[in-house]
DRENDO-1510 file (C-alpha; in Angstrom, 1 decimal, always signed):
<recs>
REC; n; res; u; v; w
REC; 1; UNK; -107.4; +197.4; +123.0 .
REC; 2; UNK; -107.0; +200.5; +120.9 .
REC; 3; UNK; -103.4; +199.6; +120.0 .
REC; 4; UNK; -104.5; +196.0; +119.3 .
REC; 5; UNK; -107.2; +197.3; +116.9 .
REC; 6; UNK; -104.6; +199.4; +115.1 .
REC; 7; UNK; -102.3; +196.5; +114.8 .
REC; 8; UNK; -104.9; +194.2; +113.2 .
REC; 9; UNK; -104.7; +195.8; +109.7 .
REC; 10; UNK; -101.2; +197.1; +110.2 .
REC; 11; UNK; -99.6; +193.6; +110.4 .
REC; 12; UNK; -100.6; +192.4; +106.9 .
REC; 13; UNK; -99.9; +195.8; +105.4 .
REC; 14; UNK; -96.4; +195.9; +106.9 .
REC; 15; UNK; -95.9; +192.3; +105.7 .
REC; 16; UNK; -96.8; +193.3; +102.2 .
REC; 17; UNK; -94.3; +196.2; +102.2 .
REC; 18; UNK; -91.6; +193.9; +103.7 .
REC; 19; UNK; -92.1; +191.3; +101.0 .
REC; 20; UNK; -92.0; +193.9; +98.2 .
REC; 21; UNK; -88.7; +195.3; +99.6 .
REC; 22; UNK; -87.2; +192.0; +100.4 .
REC; 23; UNK; -88.6; +190.1; +97.4 .
REC; 24; UNK; -85.2; +189.4; +95.8 .
REC; 25; UNK; -83.9; +187.8; +99.0 .
REC; 26; UNK; -87.1; +186.2; +100.3 .
REC; 27; UNK; -88.4; +184.6; +97.1 .
REC; 28; UNK; -89.7; +181.2; +98.1 .
REC; 29; UNK; -89.6; +182.1; +101.8 .
REC; 30; UNK; -92.1; +185.0; +101.6 .
REC; 31; UNK; -94.7; +183.1; +103.5 .
REC; 32; UNK; -92.4; +183.3; +106.6 .
REC; 33; UNK; -93.4; +187.0; +106.6 .
REC; 34; UNK; -97.0; +186.8; +105.4 .
REC; 35; UNK; -98.3; +183.9; +107.5 .
REC; 36; UNK; -97.2; +185.1; +111.0 .
REC; 37; UNK; -98.6; +188.5; +110.1 .
REC; 38; UNK; -102.1; +187.2; +109.2 .
REC; 39; UNK; -102.0; +184.8; +112.2 .
REC; 40; UNK; -101.2; +187.6; +114.5 .
REC; 41; UNK; -104.0; +189.7; +113.0 .
REC; 42; UNK; -106.4; +186.7; +113.6 .
REC; 43; UNK; -105.4; +186.4; +117.2 .
REC; 44; UNK; -105.9; +190.1; +117.8 .
REC; 45; UNK; -109.2; +189.9; +116.0 .
REC; 46; UNK; -110.4; +187.2; +118.4 .
REC; 47; UNK; -109.2; +189.3; +121.3 .
REC; 48; UNK; -111.1; +192.3; +119.9 .
REC; 49; UNK; -114.2; +190.1; +119.6 .
REC; 50; UNK; -114.1; +189.2; +123.2 .
REC; 51; UNK; -113.5; +192.8; +124.3 .
REC; 52; UNK; -116.3; +194.3; +122.1 .
REC; 53; UNK; -118.8; +191.7; +123.3 .
REC; 54; UNK; -118.0; +192.3; +126.9 .
REC; 55; UNK; -117.2; +196.0; +127.0 .
REC; 56; UNK; -118.7; +197.6; +123.9 .
REC; 57; UNK; -117.4; +199.2; +120.7 .
REC; 58; UNK; -113.9; +200.6; +120.4 .
REC; 59; UNK; -113.2; +203.9; +118.6 .
REC; 60; UNK; -109.6; +204.8; +117.7 .
REC; 61; UNK; -109.2; +208.3; +116.3 .
REC; 62; UNK; -105.8; +208.6; +114.7 .
REC; 63; UNK; -105.3; +212.0; +113.0 .
REC; 64; UNK; -107.0; +214.7; +111.0 .
REC; 65; UNK; -106.7; +214.0; +107.3 .
REC; 66; UNK; -108.5; +216.9; +105.7 .
REC; 67; UNK; -109.6; +220.2; +107.3 .
REC; 68; UNK; -110.9; +222.7; +104.8 .
REC; 69; UNK; -113.6; +225.1; +106.0 .
REC; 70; UNK; -116.6; +223.0; +107.0 .
REC; 71; UNK; -115.2; +219.9; +105.3 .
REC; 72; UNK; -113.3; +217.8; +107.8 .
REC; 73; UNK; -112.2; +214.2; +107.5 .
REC; 74; UNK; -110.2; +212.3; +110.1 .
REC; 75; UNK; -108.5; +208.9; +109.9 .
REC; 76; UNK; -109.9; +206.7; +112.6 .
REC; 77; UNK; -111.1; +203.1; +113.3 .
REC; 78; UNK; -114.4; +202.0; +114.7 .
REC; 79; UNK; -114.9; +198.4; +115.9 .
REC; 80; UNK; -118.3; +197.2; +116.9 .
REC; 81; UNK; -119.9; +193.7; +116.9 .
REC; 82; UNK; -120.5; +193.6; +113.2 .
REC; 83; UNK; -116.9; +194.8; +112.6 .
REC; 84; UNK; -115.3; +192.1; +114.8 .
REC; 85; UNK; -117.3; +189.4; +113.0 .
REC; 86; UNK; -115.8; +190.6; +109.7 .
REC; 87; UNK; -112.3; +190.9; +111.2 .
REC; 88; UNK; -112.3; +187.3; +112.5 .
REC; 89; UNK; -113.7; +186.0; +109.2 .
REC; 90; UNK; -111.3; +188.0; +106.9 .
REC; 91; UNK; -108.2; +187.0; +108.9 .
REC; 92; UNK; -109.3; +183.4; +109.2 .
REC; 93; UNK; -110.0; +183.0; +105.5 .
REC; 94; UNK; -106.9; +184.9; +104.5 .
REC; 95; UNK; -104.8; +182.7; +106.8 .
REC; 96; UNK; -106.2; +179.5; +105.3 .
REC; 97; UNK; -105.7; +180.8; +101.7 .
REC; 98; UNK; -102.1; +181.7; +102.5 .
REC; 99; UNK; -101.4; +178.4; +104.2 .
REC; 100; UNK; -102.8; +176.5; +101.2 .
REC; 101; UNK; -100.8; +178.7; +98.8 .
REC; 102; UNK; -97.5; +177.7; +100.4 .
REC; 103; UNK; -97.6; +174.4; +98.6 .
REC; 104; UNK; -99.8; +175.4; +95.7 .
REC; 105; UNK; -97.5; +178.3; +94.6 .
REC; 106; UNK; -94.3; +176.4; +95.4 .
REC; 107; UNK; -91.8; +177.0; +92.6 .
REC; 108; UNK; -93.7; +179.8; +91.0 .
REC; 109; UNK; -91.6; +182.7; +89.7 .
REC; 110; UNK; -94.1; +185.1; +91.2 .
REC; 111; UNK; -94.2; +183.5; +94.7 .
REC; 112; UNK; -93.1; +186.7; +96.5 .
REC; 113; UNK; -95.4; +188.9; +94.4 .
REC; 114; UNK; -98.4; +186.7; +95.2 .
REC; 115; UNK; -97.9; +186.8; +98.9 .
REC; 116; UNK; -97.3; +190.6; +98.8 .
REC; 117; UNK; -100.6; +191.0; +96.9 .
REC; 118; UNK; -102.6; +188.8; +99.2 .
REC; 119; UNK; -101.2; +190.6; +102.3 .
REC; 120; UNK; -102.1; +193.9; +100.8 .
REC; 121; UNK; -105.5; +192.6; +100.0 .
REC; 122; UNK; -106.0; +191.4; +103.5 .
REC; 123; UNK; -104.8; +194.7; +105.1 .
REC; 124; UNK; -107.0; +196.7; +102.8 .
REC; 125; UNK; -110.1; +194.6; +103.5 .
REC; 126; UNK; -109.5; +195.0; +107.3 .
REC; 127; UNK; -109.1; +198.8; +107.0 .
REC; 128; UNK; -112.3; +198.9; +104.8 .
REC; 129; UNK; -114.4; +197.2; +107.5 .
REC; 130; UNK; -112.8; +199.3; +110.3 .
REC; 131; UNK; -113.1; +202.7; +108.7 .
REC; 132; UNK; -115.1; +205.2; +110.7 .
REC; 133; UNK; -115.9; +207.5; +107.8 .
REC; 134; UNK; -117.1; +207.1; +104.2 .
REC; 135; UNK; -114.1; +208.7; +102.5 .
REC; 136; UNK; -111.7; +206.4; +104.2 .
REC; 137; UNK; -114.0; +203.5; +103.4 .
REC; 138; UNK; -113.8; +204.5; +99.7 .
REC; 139; UNK; -110.0; +204.7; +99.7 .
REC; 140; UNK; -109.7; +201.2; +100.9 .
REC; 141; UNK; -112.6; +200.0; +98.7 .
REC; 142; UNK; -110.4; +201.1; +95.8 .
REC; 143; UNK; -107.4; +199.4; +97.3 .
REC; 144; UNK; -109.3; +196.1; +97.5 .
REC; 145; UNK; -110.3; +196.7; +93.8 .
REC; 146; UNK; -106.6; +197.2; +92.9 .
REC; 147; UNK; -105.6; +194.0; +94.7 .
REC; 148; UNK; -108.4; +192.1; +92.9 .
REC; 149; UNK; -107.1; +193.3; +89.6 .
REC; 150; UNK; -103.6; +192.2; +90.4 .
REC; 151; UNK; -104.6; +188.8; +91.7 .
REC; 152; UNK; -107.1; +188.0; +88.9 .
REC; 153; UNK; -104.4; +188.9; +86.3 .
REC; 154; UNK; -101.6; +187.3; +88.3 .
REC; 155; UNK; -100.6; +185.0; +85.5 .
REC; 156; UNK; -100.6; +187.9; +83.0 .
REC; 157; UNK; -98.8; +185.9; +80.4 .
REC; 158; UNK; -102.1; +184.0; +79.8 .
REC; 159; UNK; -104.5; +186.0; +77.7 .
REC; 160; UNK; -107.5; +184.7; +79.5 .
REC; 161; UNK; -106.2; +186.0; +82.9 .
REC; 162; UNK; -105.4; +189.4; +81.4 .
REC; 163; UNK; -108.8; +189.7; +79.8 .
REC; 164; UNK; -110.5; +188.6; +83.1 .
REC; 165; UNK; -108.5; +191.2; +85.0 .
REC; 166; UNK; -109.5; +194.0; +82.6 .
REC; 167; UNK; -113.1; +192.9; +82.7 .
REC; 168; UNK; -113.1; +193.0; +86.5 .
REC; 169; UNK; -111.5; +196.4; +86.4 .
REC; 170; UNK; -114.2; +198.0; +84.3 .
REC; 171; UNK; -117.1; +196.3; +86.2 .
REC; 172; UNK; -115.6; +197.7; +89.5 .
REC; 173; UNK; -115.4; +201.1; +87.9 .
REC; 174; UNK; -119.1; +201.0; +87.2 .
REC; 175; UNK; -119.9; +200.1; +90.8 .
REC; 176; UNK; -117.4; +202.7; +92.1 .
REC; 177; UNK; -119.3; +205.5; +90.2 .
REC; 178; UNK; -122.4; +204.6; +92.2 .
REC; 179; UNK; -120.5; +204.3; +95.4 .
REC; 180; UNK; -118.9; +207.7; +94.9 .
REC; 181; UNK; -122.2; +209.3; +94.1 .
REC; 182; UNK; -123.7; +207.8; +97.3 .
REC; 183; UNK; -120.8; +209.4; +99.3 .
REC; 184; UNK; -121.4; +212.8; +97.7 .
REC; 185; UNK; -125.2; +212.6; +98.3 .
REC; 186; UNK; -124.5; +211.6; +101.9 .
REC; 187; UNK; -122.3; +214.6; +102.4 .
REC; 188; UNK; -124.9; +216.9; +100.9 .
REC; 189; UNK; -127.6; +215.4; +103.1 .
REC; 190; UNK; -125.9; +215.1; +106.4 .
REC; 191; UNK; -123.0; +217.6; +106.2 .
REC; 192; UNK; -120.5; +214.9; +107.4 .
REC; 193; UNK; -118.9; +211.7; +106.2 .
REC; 194; UNK; -118.7; +210.2; +109.7 .
REC; 195; UNK; -120.5; +206.9; +109.6 .
REC; 196; UNK; -121.8; +206.9; +113.2 .
REC; 197; UNK; -123.1; +210.4; +112.9 .
REC; 198; UNK; -124.9; +209.5; +109.7 .
REC; 199; UNK; -126.5; +206.5; +111.4 .
REC; 200; UNK; -127.7; +208.7; +114.3 .
REC; 201; UNK; -129.0; +211.4; +112.1 .
REC; 202; UNK; -130.7; +209.2; +109.5 .
REC; 203; UNK; -134.1; +209.3; +111.2 .
REC; 204; UNK; -134.3; +213.1; +110.9 .
REC; 205; UNK; -133.9; +212.9; +107.1 .
REC; 206; UNK; -136.4; +210.0; +106.5 .
REC; 207; UNK; -138.7; +212.3; +104.6 .
REC; 208; UNK; -136.1; +214.1; +102.5 .
REC; 209; UNK; -136.4; +213.8; +98.7 .
REC; 210; UNK; -134.2; +214.5; +95.7 .
REC; 211; UNK; -135.6; +215.9; +92.5 .
REC; 212; UNK; -133.9; +213.1; +90.5 .
REC; 213; UNK; -136.3; +213.5; +87.5 .
REC; 214; UNK; -136.7; +217.2; +87.8 .
REC; 215; UNK; -140.3; +218.3; +88.0 .
REC; 216; UNK; -141.5; +214.9; +86.8 .
REC; 217; UNK; -140.8; +213.2; +90.1 .
REC; 218; UNK; -138.7; +213.0; +93.3 .
REC; 219; UNK; -136.9; +210.1; +95.0 .
REC; 220; UNK; -136.5; +209.5; +98.7 .
REC; 221; UNK; -132.9; +210.6; +99.6 .
REC; 222; UNK; -132.1; +207.7; +102.0 .
REC; 223; UNK; -133.5; +205.2; +99.4 .
REC; 224; UNK; -131.3; +206.7; +96.7 .
REC; 225; UNK; -128.2; +206.7; +98.9 .
REC; 226; UNK; -128.8; +203.1; +99.7 .
REC; 227; UNK; -129.4; +202.0; +96.1 .
REC; 228; UNK; -126.2; +203.8; +95.0 .
REC; 229; UNK; -124.2; +202.0; +97.7 .
REC; 230; UNK; -125.7; +198.7; +96.6 .
REC; 231; UNK; -124.6; +199.5; +93.1 .
REC; 232; UNK; -121.0; +199.5; +94.3 .
REC; 233; UNK; -121.6; +196.3; +96.3 .
REC; 234; UNK; -123.2; +194.5; +93.4 .
REC; 235; UNK; -120.3; +195.3; +91.1 .
REC; 236; UNK; -117.6; +194.4; +93.6 .
REC; 237; UNK; -119.2; +191.0; +94.3 .
REC; 238; UNK; -119.7; +190.3; +90.6 .
REC; 239; UNK; -123.5; +190.2; +90.7 .
REC; 240; UNK; -124.2; +193.2; +88.4 .
REC; 241; UNK; -123.6; +193.9; +85.6 .
</recs>
């Protein structure tokens, strides 16, 4: 099941690269690469759902990314019940979008570019929900933001599309600032960016405070971390600002 979990995000990511490299030859046939990849990811997501429900979470450590003194970050995937629900939903919706787009985008000059962007978006979203540490989560959070920018501004020759893409870019940057501050505060509080370790240790830090307003007042650390993460979520989902 570990290999299957790795293959879930890898399939659409490889499809995106293949379409970019083969764009001049694929053109209007790009969906022959993108659709089987997302369908395969959906089938593996359903298999992961069955496995996790029956046998428990799957953890797939891949390799050490950063090792500098006490700061260590590894690349790894963690799949629990919440994750598999997201995996099934993301791959199902992405598959439906791509199937619809075969006819909708027919004849468009950017046909291959569209399917490359959608495949990259899908792979990035899958990696985001499977990340087992906050830094890896942030990297693919940014990748999803990049894909949003590319897709919103897809018809860049239209001024409205270009303006909307730029607006989305800056709104996402506002949220990303909060998201990044939350990650830094989590590191200062827990001494790790491992998601499961933070969840286990959260109870021990329930009474911690941050002198956010200096001597005029403190804020509960866990509350502040949560609000900063919510800042990123609100901006990404176009709720605030």
